[in-house]
C-alpha angles and dihedrals in degrees: 000000000000122000126221123204099219140147092358096306139086106243123200111214142162133209125201134181135008107255132091108316129256117190114208121201118200130215133249116325096344128125120245087236088075088079088062093068094073118337101056094052091049093049093046090050089052090055101260129122121227139215119199128174146170113257119234111288094026105107132274088026108080124242098226092214143345096287142016143170139234088265090061091052090048091051091048090055094045090049092053091048089051091046090054095038093236105139128148097035145135119274137198124194133185123205105308086013089059089054088053092049093046092052092043092052090050097047100033106029091159089066098060137066100175134354130207116196119198120195090353132177133192092195139010116255125212097267094048092049092048098049094041092050089048091054092046089052092052093049094045091051091049093237110172108211099161136240095270093061094043090047092054093046092047091049091051092048103039109039132057117271086232088070090066089075090068111071093193093051092048091050089052094050093045091053092045095052093044090054091047091054094050094096132075107297092202089066091076097034092115090053089055090052090049090054091072097082132184121236104284099167096105091052091053090062084077094058116107109185132111104265139187119192118196118196131181125228097224098036111132096171095056102013115213093244090061090055090050088053089057092050091048089052097053116074110250095356118157122223125206125181120200118207129228095021135115129207092301093055090138086068098033095050105016098156092057093047093046092049091057093045094052095044091050096048093045090049 
């Protein structure tokens, strides 16, 4: 994958396809390559090109310092778009990535044509603040809990409870989350801090960009009603809720998610 020297960091990114570009922004601690499991193939098949990247602090992209804010992540994304001469273009964000896209569309409206927000929030609710602060506290104190515990907790938080009825599916998710937690947790500590967001809904009333918000029925990390709040705050935004999915609905029900993305971008 190529590396861009932008905004004071070395960013790892990947481009695919030859059509009109779609920039995809991943959530906390996850590699941009995650989009290539399902969303990138669907977008390429629909005639688009894609740009995926590793957010700052997600190796091999550098951190650029011990701490940063959502504004830094927005500027990273804008700098990559400028480096690749993409603007204005379509954008997709997931979870923390949706927060980045929301703030980018508000601050740099000339850079976007359409935005799709997956598992989005315009504010942090009590549960999200509590569990994120608990994880931050563990990492800051250097508590070593182990990948098995984190894998079990992540499975419980991030996939639909309906999935627990399928032993093979649960085994797959447990193994996946254990592997994802095998790195240094302190590397994405600033991203965890960034996840605790203020109430930005009033600010989003000033956003004027075609927007699709996708929520998931069983999401406890970014509950569907918080995604609907975002859609209600953005003029003309469309909201879609997908059943029987948890926070990682774009992996649990990729065909449904991809159908909505392609229809929205073609429209």
